C-alpha positions as CSV (number, residue, x, y, z in Angstrom):
1,X,0.0,0.1,0.0
2,X,2.7,2.5,0.8
3,X,4.1,1.7,-2.7
4,X,0.9,2.7,-4.1
5,X,0.6,5.9,-1.9
6,X,4.1,6.9,-3.2
7,X,3.1,6.1,-6.9
8,X,-0.3,8.1,-6.6
9,X,-1.6,11.3,-5.4
10,X,-5.0,12.5,-4.9
11,X,-4.0,16.2,-5.7
12,X,-4.8,17.1,-9.6
13,X,-5.2,19.7,-11.9
14,X,-7.8,20.7,-14.7
15,X,-8.2,23.2,-16.9
16,X,-11.8,24.6,-17.4
17,X,-13.7,25.4,-20.3
18,X,-13.0,29.0,-20.0
19,X,-9.3,28.4,-19.7
20,X,-8.8,28.8,-15.9
21,X,-6.6,26.3,-14.1
22,X,-8.0,24.7,-11.1
23,X,-6.3,22.5,-8.6
24,X,-8.1,19.9,-6.1
25,X,-8.7,16.6,-5.3
26,X,-9.2,14.0,-8.1
27,X,-10.8,11.6,-5.8
28,X,-13.5,13.9,-4.5
29,X,-13.8,15.8,-7.9
30,X,-17.2,14.1,-9.0
31,X,-18.9,15.3,-5.7
32,X,-17.0,18.5,-4.4
33,X,-15.3,19.6,-7.5
34,X,-12.2,21.6,-7.5
35,X,-11.5,23.6,-4.5
36,X,-8.8,25.6,-5.1
37,X,-8.3,27.9,-8.4
38,X,-5.1,29.6,-7.7
39,X,-1.7,29.1,-6.2
40,X,-2.4,31.6,-3.3
41,X,-5.5,29.7,-2.5
42,X,-4.1,26.4,-2.5
43,X,-2.6,26.6,1.3
44,X,-1.3,23.7,3.1
45,X,-3.9,24.3,5.6
46,X,-6.4,23.8,3.3
47,X,-5.1,20.7,1.8
48,X,-4.9,19.5,5.4
49,X,-8.4,20.2,6.6
50,X,-9.6,18.5,2.9
51,X,-7.7,15.4,3.7
52,X,-9.1,15.2,7.2
53,X,-12.6,15.3,5.7
54,X,-15.0,12.1,6.3
55,X,-15.8,11.7,2.5
56,X,-12.6,12.3,1.3
57,X,-11.2,9.2,3.8
58,X,-14.0,7.1,2.3
59,X,-13.0,7.9,-1.5
60,X,-9.3,7.5,-0.6
61,X,-10.4,3.6,0.8
62,X,-12.1,3.1,-2.2
63,X,-9.2,4.0,-4.5
64,X,-7.0,2.0,-2.7
65,X,-9.4,-1.1,-2.7
66,X,-10.1,-1.1,0.8
67,X,-13.9,-1.4,2.6
68,X,-14.9,2.5,3.5
69,X,-15.4,2.8,7.3
70,X,-18.9,2.5,8.5
71,X,-20.6,5.8,8.4
72,X,-20.6,7.6,11.9
73,X,-23.9,9.1,13.6
74,X,-24.6,12.2,11.5
75,X,-25.8,15.3,13.1
76,X,-29.0,16.3,11.4
77,X,-28.5,19.0,8.8
78,X,-30.3,22.3,10.0
79,X,-30.8,25.0,7.5
80,X,-29.7,28.7,8.7
81,X,-32.5,30.5,10.3
82,X,-34.7,33.3,8.8
83,X,-32.9,35.7,11.3
84,X,-29.5,34.4,9.9
85,X,-30.7,35.2,6.1
86,X,-32.1,38.6,7.3
87,X,-28.7,39.8,9.0
88,X,-26.7,38.7,6.2
89,X,-29.1,40.6,3.6
90,X,-28.8,43.5,5.5
91,X,-25.0,43.6,6.0
92,X,-25.2,42.8,2.0
93,X,-26.9,46.1,1.7
94,X,-24.5,48.1,3.6
95,X,-21.4,46.0,1.6
96,X,-20.2,45.0,5.3
97,X,-20.8,41.7,5.1
98,X,-18.0,39.6,7.2
99,X,-16.5,36.2,6.8
100,X,-17.5,35.2,10.1
101,X,-20.9,35.8,11.9
102,X,-22.0,34.9,15.0
103,X,-24.4,32.2,15.0
104,X,-22.9,31.0,11.4
105,X,-20.3,28.3,11.5
106,X,-17.9,29.6,8.8
107,X,-17.0,31.3,5.7
108,X,-18.4,28.7,3.6
109,X,-21.9,28.7,4.8
110,X,-21.8,32.8,4.5
111,X,-20.9,32.6,0.8
112,X,-23.4,30.0,0.3
113,X,-26.3,32.4,2.2
114,X,-24.9,35.3,0.1
115,X,-25.1,33.3,-3.1
116,X,-28.7,32.0,-2.4
117,X,-30.1,35.6,-1.8
118,X,-28.3,37.1,-4.8
119,X,-29.5,34.2,-7.0
120,X,-33.1,34.6,-5.7
121,X,-32.8,38.1,-6.9
122,X,-31.5,37.2,-10.2
123,X,-34.2,34.2,-10.7
124,X,-36.9,36.9,-10.2
125,X,-35.3,39.7,-12.6
126,X,-34.9,36.5,-15.3
127,X,-38.7,36.0,-15.1
128,X,-39.3,39.6,-15.8
129,X,-37.3,39.8,-18.6
130,X,-38.8,36.8,-20.1
131,X,-42.1,38.7,-20.2
132,X,-40.7,41.8,-21.2
133,X,-41.7,43.8,-24.4
134,X,-39.2,46.5,-23.7
135,X,-35.8,46.7,-22.2
136,X,-33.7,49.5,-21.7
137,X,-29.9,49.1,-20.2
138,X,-27.9,51.4,-18.3
139,X,-24.2,51.0,-18.3
140,X,-21.7,52.9,-16.7
141,X,-17.8,52.4,-16.8
142,X,-14.9,53.8,-14.8
143,X,-11.5,52.9,-13.5
144,X,-11.7,49.4,-15.4
145,X,-15.2,48.5,-14.1
146,X,-18.3,48.1,-15.9
147,X,-22.0,48.1,-14.1
148,X,-24.9,46.9,-16.4
149,X,-28.4,47.7,-15.2
150,X,-31.7,47.4,-16.7
151,X,-35.4,48.7,-16.8
152,X,-38.3,46.4,-18.3
153,X,-41.9,46.8,-19.3
154,X,-43.8,43.9,-19.7
155,X,-47.2,44.1,-21.8
156,X,-49.4,45.2,-18.8
157,X,-47.0,48.0,-18.3
158,X,-45.4,46.5,-15.1
159,X,-41.8,48.1,-14.5
160,X,-38.9,45.7,-13.4
161,X,-35.5,47.4,-12.3
162,X,-32.6,45.2,-11.7
163,X,-28.7,44.4,-12.2
164,X,-27.3,42.2,-15.1
165,X,-24.0,42.3,-13.5
166,X,-20.4,43.9,-13.0
167,X,-16.9,43.1,-14.6
168,X,-13.6,44.1,-12.8
169,X,-10.5,44.5,-14.7
170,X,-11.1,41.5,-17.2
171,X,-12.2,43.7,-20.1
172,X,-11.0,46.3,-22.5
173,X,-12.0,50.0,-21.9
174,X,-12.2,50.4,-25.6
175,X,-15.9,50.6,-27.6
176,X,-15.4,47.3,-28.8
177,X,-14.2,46.1,-25.3
178,X,-17.2,47.5,-23.8
179,X,-19.2,46.1,-26.4
180,X,-18.0,42.7,-25.6
181,X,-18.3,43.1,-22.0
182,X,-22.0,43.8,-22.3
183,X,-22.6,40.7,-24.3
184,X,-20.6,38.5,-21.6
185,X,-22.5,40.0,-18.7
186,X,-25.9,39.4,-20.4
187,X,-24.6,35.9,-20.9
188,X,-23.7,35.1,-17.5
189,X,-26.9,36.8,-16.5
190,X,-28.9,34.3,-18.6
191,X,-27.1,31.2,-16.8
192,X,-28.6,30.1,-13.6
193,X,-26.2,29.5,-11.1
194,X,-23.5,31.9,-12.1
195,X,-21.3,32.8,-9.2
196,X,-22.1,29.4,-7.3
197,X,-19.3,29.0,-4.6
198,X,-16.5,26.8,-6.8
199,X,-16.3,23.9,-4.2
200,X,-20.2,23.4,-4.6
201,X,-20.3,23.3,-8.2
202,X,-21.7,20.4,-10.1
203,X,-21.6,20.1,-13.9
204,X,-21.0,22.8,-16.7
205,X,-23.6,25.6,-16.0
206,X,-25.7,26.0,-19.2
207,X,-26.8,29.5,-20.6
208,X,-30.6,30.2,-21.3
209,X,-30.3,30.7,-24.9
210,X,-34.0,31.3,-25.0
211,X,-33.9,34.1,-22.4
212,X,-30.8,35.4,-24.1
213,X,-32.3,35.5,-27.5
214,X,-35.4,37.4,-26.1
215,X,-33.5,40.1,-24.0
216,X,-31.4,40.7,-27.5
217,X,-34.4,41.2,-29.6
218,X,-36.2,43.4,-26.9
219,X,-33.3,45.8,-26.0
220,X,-34.7,49.0,-27.3
221,X,-32.2,51.8,-25.8
222,X,-29.4,52.2,-23.6
223,X,-28.5,54.9,-21.3
224,X,-24.8,55.9,-20.9
225,X,-22.9,59.0,-20.3
226,X,-21.1,61.3,-22.7
227,X,-18.0,59.4,-22.7
228,X,-16.7,58.5,-26.2
229,X,-16.1,54.6,-25.5
230,X,-19.4,54.4,-24.1
231,X,-21.3,56.2,-26.8
232,X,-19.3,54.1,-29.6
233,X,-19.9,50.7,-27.7
234,X,-23.7,51.5,-27.9
235,X,-23.7,51.9,-31.7
236,X,-21.3,48.8,-31.9
237,X,-23.9,46.6,-30.2
238,X,-26.5,47.8,-32.6
239,X,-24.8,47.1,-35.8
240,X,-23.5,43.9,-37.5
241,X,-21.1,42.0,-35.3
242,X,-18.0,40.9,-37.4
243,X,-15.8,39.6,-34.6
244,X,-16.5,35.9,-33.2
245,X,-18.7,36.1,-29.6
246,X,-20.0,33.1,-28.0
247,X,-23.5,32.3,-29.2
248,X,-23.6,35.3,-31.6
249,X,-23.7,34.4,-35.5
250,X,-21.3,36.4,-37.5
251,X,-22.9,39.5,-39.2
252,X,-25.5,39.9,-36.8
253,X,-26.1,42.7,-34.3
254,X,-25.8,42.1,-30.5
255,X,-29.1,44.1,-30.4
256,X,-30.8,44.1,-33.8
257,X,-33.8,46.2,-32.4
258,X,-31.9,49.0,-30.6
259,X,-33.1,52.2,-31.5
260,X,-32.1,55.0,-29.0
261,X,-29.3,56.3,-27.2
262,X,-30.2,58.0,-23.8
263,X,-27.8,60.6,-22.3
264,X,-27.4,60.3,-18.6
265,X,-29.3,63.4,-17.9
266,X,-27.5,63.3,-14.2
267,X,-24.1,64.1,-16.0
268,X,-25.6,66.7,-18.2
269,X,-28.0,68.5,-15.2
270,X,-24.7,69.1,-13.5
271,X,-24.0,72.2,-15.8
272,X,-26.8,74.0,-14.2
273,X,-24.4,73.9,-11.2
274,X,-21.3,74.8,-13.0
275,X,-22.3,77.2,-15.5
276,X,-24.4,79.9,-13.4
277,X,-21.5,81.1,-11.5
278,X,-19.8,82.3,-14.1
279,X,-22.6,84.4,-15.9
280,X,-21.9,87.4,-13.5
281,X,-18.6,88.8,-12.8
282,X,-19.4,89.9,-9.3
283,X,-20.8,86.6,-8.3
284,X,-17.9,84.6,-10.0
285,X,-15.8,86.3,-8.4
286,X,-17.7,86.3,-4.9
287,X,-17.9,82.3,-5.2
288,X,-14.0,82.1,-5.8
289,X,-12.9,84.4,-3.4
290,X,-15.1,82.4,-0.8
291,X,-15.0,78.5,-2.1
292,X,-13.3,77.5,-5.2
293,X,-10.1,80.0,-5.1
294,X,-6.9,78.4,-4.2
295,X,-6.5,81.3,-1.6
296,X,-10.5,81.1,-0.6
297,X,-11.1,80.6,3.5
298,X,-12.8,77.8,2.8
299,X,-9.9,76.0,0.9
300,X,-7.6,77.2,3.6
301,X,-9.7,75.6,6.4
302,X,-10.1,72.3,4.4
303,X,-6.5,71.7,3.5
304,X,-5.1,72.6,7.2
305,X,-5.6,69.9,9.9
306,X,-5.2,72.6,12.6
307,X,-7.8,74.8,10.8
308,X,-10.2,72.3,10.4
309,X,-10.0,71.7,14.1
310,X,-10.6,74.9,14.9
311,X,-13.6,75.0,12.7
312,X,-14.8,72.2,14.5
313,X,-14.6,73.5,17.9
314,X,-16.2,76.8,16.9
315,X,-19.1,75.1,15.1
316,X,-19.8,73.3,18.3
317,X,-19.5,76.1,20.2
318,X,-21.9,78.2,17.8
319,X,-25.1,79.8,19.1
320,X,-26.5,81.1,15.6
321,X,-26.2,78.3,13.4
322,X,-29.3,77.8,11.1
323,X,-29.1,74.0,12.2
324,X,-29.2,72.2,15.1
325,X,-26.4,69.7,14.4
326,X,-22.5,70.9,14.4
327,X,-20.5,70.6,11.3
328,X,-17.2,68.7,11.2
329,X,-15.9,70.0,8.1
330,X,-16.0,72.2,4.9
331,X,-16.2,69.7,2.2
332,X,-15.0,71.4,-1.0
333,X,-13.5,68.9,-3.7
334,X,-12.9,70.9,-6.8
335,X,-13.0,68.2,-9.2
336,X,-16.6,67.4,-8.2
337,X,-18.3,70.7,-8.7
338,X,-21.8,69.9,-7.0
339,X,-19.7,69.3,-3.5
340,X,-18.9,73.1,-3.7
341,X,-22.6,73.8,-2.7
342,X,-22.0,71.9,0.8
343,X,-19.1,74.7,2.1
344,X,-21.2,77.5,0.4
345,X,-24.3,76.4,2.3
346,X,-22.5,75.8,5.8
347,X,-20.9,79.2,5.3
348,X,-24.0,80.6,5.0
349,X,-25.8,78.6,8.0
350,X,-23.0,79.2,10.4
351,X,-21.1,82.4,9.6
352,X,-20.4,82.8,13.3
353,X,-17.8,79.8,13.1
354,X,-16.4,81.1,10.1
355,X,-15.6,84.6,11.8
356,X,-14.3,82.9,15.0
357,X,-11.8,81.0,12.6
358,X,-10.7,83.9,10.6
359,X,-9.7,86.0,13.7
360,X,-8.0,83.0,15.1
361,X,-6.1,82.6,12.1
362,X,-5.1,86.5,12.2
363,X,-3.9,86.3,15.9
364,X,-2.3,82.9,15.9
365,X,-1.0,82.9,12.5
366,X,0.0,86.6,12.2
367,X,2.3,87.4,9.3
368,X,1.6,84.0,7.1
369,X,-0.4,84.0,3.9
370,X,-3.4,82.3,5.6
371,X,-3.6,85.5,8.1
372,X,-3.7,87.8,5.0
373,X,-6.4,85.9,3.5
374,X,-8.3,85.9,6.7
375,X,-7.8,89.5,7.1
376,X,-8.7,90.4,3.3
377,X,-12.1,88.3,4.0
378,X,-12.8,90.2,7.4
379,X,-12.5,93.6,5.5
380,X,-14.3,92.6,2.5
381,X,-17.3,91.3,4.7
382,X,-20.2,93.4,4.4
383,X,-24.1,92.8,4.1
384,X,-23.9,92.8,0.2
385,X,-21.5,89.8,0.6
386,X,-23.7,87.7,2.9
387,X,-26.6,88.2,1.1
388,X,-25.2,87.4,-2.4
389,X,-23.8,84.4,-0.7
390,X,-27.1,83.4,0.6
391,X,-28.3,83.8,-2.8
392,X,-25.9,81.5,-4.5
393,X,-26.3,79.2,-1.7
394,X,-29.8,79.1,-2.1
395,X,-29.8,78.6,-6.1
396,X,-27.1,75.7,-5.8
397,X,-29.3,73.8,-3.5
398,X,-32.2,74.3,-5.9
399,X,-29.9,73.0,-8.7
400,X,-28.4,70.3,-6.7
401,X,-32.1,68.8,-5.8
402,X,-32.5,68.7,-9.9
403,X,-29.2,66.7,-10.3
404,X,-30.2,64.4,-7.5
405,X,-33.7,63.8,-9.4
406,X,-31.9,62.7,-12.5
407,X,-29.3,60.6,-10.7
408,X,-32.2,58.5,-9.0
409,X,-32.5,55.1,-10.3
410,X,-36.2,55.6,-10.6
411,X,-36.2,59.0,-12.5
412,X,-39.1,59.0,-14.9
413,X,-37.8,61.3,-17.8
414,X,-41.8,62.4,-18.6
415,X,-41.5,64.3,-15.1
416,X,-38.5,66.1,-16.1
417,X,-40.2,69.1,-17.7
418,X,-42.3,69.4,-14.7
419,X,-39.5,69.5,-12.4
420,X,-37.6,72.2,-14.4
421,X,-40.8,74.2,-14.2
422,X,-41.3,73.9,-10.6
423,X,-37.8,74.9,-9.8
424,X,-38.5,78.2,-11.8
425,X,-36.1,79.9,-14.2
426,X,-32.8,80.8,-13.1
427,X,-31.9,84.1,-12.5
428,X,-28.0,83.9,-12.5
429,X,-27.9,83.4,-16.2
430,X,-29.9,83.3,-19.5
431,X,-30.4,80.3,-22.0
432,X,-27.4,81.4,-24.1
433,X,-25.1,81.2,-21.1
434,X,-25.6,77.4,-20.9
């Protein structure tokens, strides 16, 4: 038997249909599959744990020609409780699901619970898409990640929204690469069991070709932002496809009935925030001197740990602020213009804290650039500046509400005109300024 053990190993490797090399136990492959997929995951501790498994020992005995040991008294299999599923689901919503939780045995069971929850949602979305008469895709790509969502309507007018899938780092960011990623995500979505924990996989998963062809035929529009690769990818999916794709005959379009490219209104509506400030010379200089300029008081406070701490102390002691809570910072990220409304609003709502910080900078940092900025601010402070700042803040908040309306997942484009009319005409700029 020792000679047989020296010649034979239960460790084996396997090349899957998608070209991935997997490692695992060849004796248990039929029941448990290959447990390890990369060199880093194929650790000695996992191999030793698998070797101590009762089922593995039985398979080894059968391979060596011995009678497997009798089954010991097995404990009854108890499914996780409803409360456990709810707790995992709540953590999934917050994206804080840990590998271990109280009341759940180990990481493996957590993974299975997560998969069960996600697969249940996908099963309901597949049923909705199978009955859909019109489908709109929503795709967004950034930093080598692409997210594909959908919104569908059936013959009765019932609307369903869901997530098709997400890819990370495994696609090209070119237009053709995004088109291929779209096809890949749809195919994985139409394959029941996609994402099942590897050690619990059985045979090869089969794509529901009927559902996939139905989705392809009923995609009528795609919503993307203004990025050139996103727009070109949308046109590529509606044109005859010359490159080989799994399940797509050469010369056919991925979405043969595609009719409309919808631009993401949330991106376009941000212009209502960025353009009005420059419509008037005084308002533009006021906004730069208070918030966006490199020597503005807000930027000085934001980029200094000492000044930020002084601001937190001042707002905690302020008795005249317009809200009951105390502000912790003056967020003013210049690369994201909508965030500039926040420091402007906090400037107006708690001017007492700003004055306290400016005076403290002049006293404790005398002779520095920061002290000069604080002195210029206090010297320029008057009623007109405060009223104009409040008007800018109010207009910015109203425009921000419009951006958030368009950025909502349940936005109805038919309500856009009504929302614009309810907001009134912006007095800071004329239509030509847009």
